[in-house]
Residue, then its C-alpha position, 0 to 999 in steps of 0.5 A: m725549339k722542342d718542348e723538352k729543350k725549352e723546359y730544360v732552358l727555363s729550368k736551368q735558369l730557375l736553378r741558377s737564379g734560385t741557388s744564387i740567392g743562397a750563395m749571395i746570402r752566404e757571402a753576405e754573412h762574411a761581408e767586410t762592412k755593413k754597406d758590403f752586406i747590404h750590397k750582397m743582400a741586394i743581389a740576393q733580392k734581385e736573384s729572388n725577383e728573377t727566380l719569381y720571373w722564371l717560375e711565372l714563365l714555367s707556369e705560363t708555359d704549362y711546365l709547372s702545374t698550378e699546385q707546383f707553381e703556387s707552392i714554390h712561388k709562395d716560398a720564393k715570395s717569402i724568401m724575397s720578403i725576408v731578404t727585403t726586410i733584412i736590407k731595410n733594417t740594415k740600412k736603418e741601422l747604418e743610418e742610425e750609426y751615421i747620425t749617432y757618429h756625426l752627433q758625437l762629432i758635433t757634440q765634441s766640437f761644441s764641447s771644445l768650442s764651449f770650453g774655448i769660449s768659456y776660457s776666453l770669457q773667464s779671461f776677459i772678465t778677469d782682465l776687465y776686473a783687473e782693469s776696473e781695479i786699476f781704473t778705480h784706483f787711479c781715476v776715481p776720486k778718493f771721496l767717491k771710493k768710500 
């Protein structure tokens, strides 16, 4: 394969993966859910990684000078780092929301349970007191009541 053809194929792949990063980030801006957002950002992360691969290949085959490679590679790594941080932070937010939601459900359940127990206990004590009044009235000799 001619050198020009090889360079064209590699450059085309670099262009495709490099522009895909921006497209996926743009798509993530209008994600339907946080999970969808994370998914789209993860694709952008993979495209960033692929872009690094094509850059390294272009450098190893001497289609990029060392200066060109270092400059572009540094920027590409920065983009990947930013995308990775966004994914991690969004996952953490999602986990916190999940935990908060389930703690609220548990709290509501215990609150309902507590009300039910409290009501039942109050009813039991009232019944017990009423029964003890009846017991005292009918069963305890009069001289012990004084």
